[in-house]
C-alpha positions in Angstrom: 103.0 126.2 117.8 100.3 124.8 115.6 100.5 121.0 115.2 99.4 119.5 111.9 97.8 116.0 111.8 99.0 113.5 109.3 97.3 110.3 108.0 98.7 107.2 109.7 98.7 104.5 107.1 99.1 101.2 108.9 98.4 97.8 107.4 94.6 98.0 108.0 94.1 101.6 106.7 96.3 101.0 103.7 94.3 97.9 102.6 91.0 99.5 103.3 91.9 102.7 101.4 93.3 100.7 98.5 90.1 98.6 98.3 88.0 101.8 98.4 90.0 103.2 95.4 89.4 99.8 93.5 85.7 100.1 94.2 85.5 103.5 92.6 87.6 102.2 89.7 85.1 99.3 89.2 82.2 101.7 89.3 83.6 103.7 86.5 84.4 100.5 84.7 80.7 99.5 84.8 79.7 102.8 83.5 82.3 102.7 80.7 81.8 99.1 79.6 78.2 97.8 79.9 77.7 94.1 79.1 76.2 92.9 75.9 75.1 95.7 73.8 74.0 99.0 75.3 71.9 97.5 78.1 73.1 97.9 81.7 73.8 94.5 83.4 72.9 94.1 87.1 75.1 91.0 87.6 78.5 92.9 87.6 76.9 95.7 89.5 75.8 93.2 92.2 79.4 91.9 92.4 80.7 95.4 92.8 78.3 96.0 95.6 79.4 92.8 97.2 83.0 94.1 96.9 81.9 97.2 98.8 80.2 95.2 101.5 83.3 93.1 102.0 85.3 96.2 102.5 82.9 97.6 105.0 82.9 94.3 106.9 86.7 94.7 107.5 86.3 97.9 109.5 85.4 96.2 112.8 88.4 93.8 112.5 91.2 94.7 114.9 94.2 96.3 113.4 96.6 93.8 114.9 94.9 91.0 112.8 96.1 92.7 109.6 99.7 92.3 110.8 99.3 88.6 110.2 100.2 87.9 106.5 97.3 85.4 106.2 94.7 88.1 106.5 96.1 90.3 103.7 96.8 87.3 101.4 93.2 86.1 101.8 91.9 89.5 101.0 94.0 89.9 97.9 93.1 86.4 96.6 89.5 87.3 97.2 89.9 90.6 95.3 91.7 88.8 92.4 88.9 86.3 92.0 86.0 88.8 92.4 87.5 91.5 90.3 88.3 88.9 87.6 84.6 87.8 87.6 83.4 91.4 87.4 85.7 92.1 84.5 84.4 89.0 82.8 80.8 89.9 83.4 81.4 93.4 82.1 83.3 92.2 79.0 86.4 94.0 80.2 88.7 91.6 78.4 88.0 93.5 75.3 89.8 96.5 76.7 92.9 97.4 78.8 90.9 97.1 82.0 93.0 94.0 82.9 95.7 96.5 84.1 93.8 96.5 87.5 95.5 93.2 88.1 98.8 95.0 88.3 97.5 97.3 91.0 96.3 94.3 93.1 99.6 92.4 92.7 101.5 95.6 93.6 99.6 96.2 96.8 100.0 92.5 97.7 103.7 92.8 97.2 103.8 95.7 99.7 101.8 93.9 102.3 102.9 90.2 102.2 106.0 88.1 101.7 107.7 87.6 98.4 106.4 84.0 97.9 102.9 85.1 98.8 103.1 87.9 96.3 104.2 85.4 93.6 101.3 83.2 94.7 98.8 86.0 94.1 100.5 86.7 90.7 100.1 83.1 89.7 96.5 83.0 90.8 95.9 86.2 88.8 97.5 84.7 85.7 95.5 81.5 85.9 92.2 83.3 86.4 93.0 85.7 83.7 93.8 82.9 81.2 90.7 80.9 82.2 88.3 83.9 81.9 90.0 85.2 78.7 89.5 81.8 77.1 85.9 81.7 78.3 85.3 85.2 76.9 86.9 84.4 73.5 86.3 80.8 72.8 87.2 81.0 69.2 90.6 82.8 69.6 94.0 81.3 70.1 95.4 82.0 73.6 99.0 81.5 72.4 99.4 84.9 70.7 102.0 87.5 71.4 99.5 90.1 72.5 98.1 87.9 75.2 101.2 86.1 76.4 103.2 89.2 76.9 100.7 90.2 79.6 101.4 87.2 81.9 105.1 87.8 82.6 104.3 91.3 83.7 102.2 89.9 86.5 105.4 88.2 87.9 107.6 91.3 87.3 105.2 93.4 89.3 105.1 90.7 92.0 108.9 90.5 92.2 109.7 94.3 92.3 106.9 95.3 94.6 107.9 92.6 97.1 111.6 93.4 96.7 111.2 97.1 97.4 108.8 96.4 100.3 111.3 94.1 101.8 114.0 96.7 101.5 111.8 99.2 103.3 111.0 96.6 106.0 114.7 95.8 106.6 115.5 99.5 106.9 112.7 100.0 109.4 114.0 97.0 111.4 117.5 98.5 111.4 116.2 101.9 112.6 114.1 100.2 115.3 117.1 98.1 116.4 119.3 101.2 116.6 116.6 103.1 118.5 116.3 100.2 120.9 120.1 100.1 121.4 120.1 103.9 122.1 117.4 103.6 124.6 119.3 100.8 126.4 122.4 102.9 126.4 120.5 105.9 127.8 119.0 103.7 130.6 122.5 102.4 131.4 123.9 105.9 131.6 121.0 107.0 133.7 121.5 104.1 136.1 125.2 104.7 136.2 124.7 108.3 137.0 122.3 107.6 139.8 124.7 105.1 141.4 127.6 107.5 141.0 125.6 110.3 142.6 124.6 108.2 145.6 128.2 107.0 146.1 129.5 110.6 145.8 127.0 111.9 148.4 127.9 109.1 150.8 131.6 109.9 150.6 131.4 113.7 150.5 130.8 114.4 154.2 133.5 112.0 155.6 136.0 113.4 153.0 135.2 117.0 154.0 136.0 116.0 157.6 139.3 114.5 156.6 140.3 117.5 154.5 139.3 119.9 157.4 141.4 118.0 160.0 144.3 117.7 157.5 144.4 121.5 156.8 144.3 122.1 160.6 147.1 119.7 161.2 149.3 121.3 158.4 148.9 124.7 160.2 149.9 123.3 163.5 153.1 121.6 162.4 156.4 123.0 161.3 157.0 123.6 157.6 160.0 121.3 157.6 158.6 118.5 159.8 157.9 115.0 158.7 154.4 115.3 160.1 153.6 118.2 157.8 155.0 116.3 154.8 152.8 113.4 155.7 149.8 115.7 156.2 150.3 117.3 152.8 150.4 113.9 151.1 147.2 113.1 152.9 145.6 116.3 151.7 146.7 115.7 148.2 145.1 112.3 148.2 141.9 113.7 149.8 141.7 116.5 147.2 142.1 113.9 144.4 139.2 112.0 145.9 137.2 115.2 146.2 137.9 115.9 142.5 136.7 112.3 141.7 133.5 112.9 143.7 132.9 116.2 141.9 133.2 114.2 138.6 130.8 111.6 139.9 128.3 114.3 140.8 128.7 115.8 137.3 128.1 112.4 135.8 124.9 112.1 137.8 123.7 115.5 136.7 123.7 116.8 140.3 126.6 119.3 140.2 126.0 122.2 137.8 126.3 126.0 138.0 124.8 128.7 135.7 126.5 129.5 132.5 128.2 132.8 132.1 130.0 134.7 129.4 133.5 133.1 129.4 136.8 133.9 127.7 137.8 130.6 126.2 141.4 131.7 125.7 141.6 132.5 129.4 140.4 129.1 130.3 143.1 127.5 128.1 145.8 129.6 129.8 144.6 128.9 133.3 144.3 125.2 132.6 147.9 125.0 131.3 149.1 126.9 134.4 147.3 124.5 136.7 148.8 121.5 134.9 152.3 123.0 135.2 151.8 123.5 138.9 150.7 119.8 139.2 153.8 118.9 137.2 151.6 117.0 134.7 154.1 117.5 131.9 156.8 115.9 134.1 160.1 115.3 132.3 158.5 114.4 129.0 159.9 116.2 126.0 156.6 118.0 125.1 156.6 120.9 122.7 153.6 122.9 123.7 152.0 125.3 121.2 149.2 127.7 122.0 147.5 128.9 118.9 144.9 131.2 120.4 142.8 133.5 118.2 142.9 137.0 119.7 139.5 138.3 118.6 137.6 135.3 119.8 134.1 136.1 121.0 133.1 134.8 124.5 131.1 131.6 124.9 128.3 130.8 127.4 130.0 128.3 129.7 130.7 127.3 133.3 134.4 128.1 133.6 135.2 125.5 136.2 133.6 122.6 134.3 135.0 123.8 131.0 138.5 123.8 132.5 138.0 120.2 133.7 137.0 119.1 130.3 140.1 120.7 128.8 142.3 119.2 131.4 141.0 115.7 130.7 141.8 116.1 127.0 145.3 117.5 127.7 146.1 114.7 130.1 145.0 112.1 127.6 147.2 113.7 125.0 150.2 113.6 127.4 149.5 109.9 128.1 149.5 109.2 124.4 153.0 110.7 124.1 155.2 108.9 126.6 158.3 109.6 124.6 157.5 113.2 123.9 155.9 115.0 121.0 153.9 118.1 120.0 150.9 119.3 121.9 148.8 122.0 120.2 146.1 124.0 122.0 144.1 125.9 119.4 141.1 128.2 119.6 139.3 129.6 116.5 136.1 130.9 115.2 134.5 128.7 112.6 131.8 129.8 110.2 131.3 126.6 108.4 127.8 126.3 109.8 125.1 129.0 109.6 125.1 129.5 113.4 128.8 129.8 113.7 130.9 128.0 116.3 133.8 128.8 118.7 136.1 125.8 118.7 138.8 124.7 121.1 141.1 122.0 119.8 143.6 119.7 121.6 145.9 118.1 119.1 148.8 115.7 119.7 151.3 113.6 117.8 150.8 110.6 120.0 149.8 107.0 119.4 146.3 107.7 118.2 143.2 105.6 119.0 142.7 102.0 118.0 139.8 102.0 115.5 138.2 99.1 117.4 137.9 101.3 120.5 136.3 104.3 118.8 132.6 103.4 119.7 133.5 103.0 123.3 135.7 105.9 124.3 132.9 108.1 125.6 131.3 105.3 127.6 131.5 105.7 131.4 134.2 103.6 133.1 135.8 102.5 129.9 139.6 102.8 130.0 142.7 101.5 128.3 144.9 102.5 131.2 145.1 99.3 133.2 145.5 99.9 136.9 145.7 103.7 136.5 142.7 105.1 134.7 139.2 105.4 136.1 137.5 105.4 132.6 135.5 108.6 133.3 137.5 111.3 131.6 136.0 111.4 128.2 132.5 110.6 129.6 132.9 113.8 131.6 133.9 115.7 128.6 130.9 114.5 126.7 128.6 115.3 129.6 130.0 118.8 130.0 129.6 119.6 126.3 126.1 118.3 126.3 125.3 120.7 129.1 126.8 123.6 127.1 124.6 122.7 124.1 127.8 122.0 122.3 129.5 118.9 120.9 132.8 117.1 121.0 134.3 115.6 117.9 137.6 114.0 117.1 139.8 112.8 114.3 142.5 110.2 114.9 145.0 108.1 113.0 146.9 105.3 114.8 150.6 106.2 115.0 150.2 109.8 114.0 148.0 111.4 116.7 144.6 112.6 117.6 142.7 115.9 117.5 139.8 116.6 119.9 137.6 119.6 119.2 135.2 121.2 121.7 132.5 123.2 119.7 130.4 125.9 121.3 127.5 127.5 119.3 127.2 131.3 119.1 124.3 133.6 119.2 122.3 132.5 122.3 122.5 132.1 126.0 122.0 128.5 126.9 120.7 126.9 130.1 122.9 123.9 130.8 120.2 122.0 132.7 118.2 121.8 129.5 121.0 120.6 127.4 121.7 117.2 128.9 119.4 115.3 126.5 121.1 112.7 124.4 119.1 113.9 121.5 120.9 117.3 121.5 124.2 115.4 121.4 122.9 113.4 118.5 121.6 116.3 116.5 124.3 118.8 117.2 127.3 116.6 117.9 129.4 114.6 115.5 131.8 111.7 115.5 134.5 112.1 112.9 136.9 109.3 112.1 139.9 108.9 109.8 
């Protein structure tokens, strides 16, 4: 791919380029308006040359010095005085050449603070009045044609400084947001590394416990108390293994290649697994499966996708302690140019508190005191990032929540390249009601 270079206009290059344009403008002015008759005057020409030399002298100055507002304000005050004298020497007050003041004040407003811009406008006004009076000693200064020029100096000062301040504040907000995102990314990276080390440390001892537990179950009678205790031990160990697998996923150390996957089959298998685990319990849950028949396959890792779906379903069940409607929906969406396969988990539960919305995908954040680990939705987010997909939601307190897993069509994706937060930012979305 061919990379194109663009001009980087920082404080230094902007001022130098502006003064270069002013120099050319003054050269044309001298050619256009010679002083006193038709003879060429060397005095304004020498001042223009001095202006050029002053600009060349700024090239060796370090760029960081221009970030200090004292340097730009000194430059613009110098420009105002020198250019005023050049205009006076070239009899420019007899023409509209005074408009160059507006250009200087405008550039000053973009580079310095508002009060400094007004200072330059005031200096320009005073110099203009003084030199205009000197150039026209017999004329009355207090005439409409002249006085109307002075307020425009201040108007240009105000609006240029105001718009420059707006741009600066926007840049500061963007920089602060970028800094916060970097801090969050570092936090997640550190959390993932710690989680991975803990998971690896626990994995081998847990495998030994599960192995002995399975052997003990085979050696005991099916109706004995020993086997019942062993099965309880195995259930607990398997839950710990599932948690370890989730920690490895969070640390980006547990991932399998993506294959062509039937999303409807994943939904059905997940529901069957939850029924076997008695996750629905005795709650009065009306389960609706609205699965589109002609759904194209998606590139996914079936096991991880099932875990993401299971987390969303469990959250919906927790949000409906007194029962409700749970809808599992798959569909093909063509709202975007690339097309998407969408799997939705919708409930009629309690909804999500608006104050918690920015935190729900953060690792270890939970509202289930004493029960939740705070990792469920962070797993879902991590899984969808690795699928080059996105997770979005809509929620309304007291009426329910809808989570949507969105998979892009048209390409085979490598999950290991999709874990960048930037992909989530560009392709994902966070919808709120």
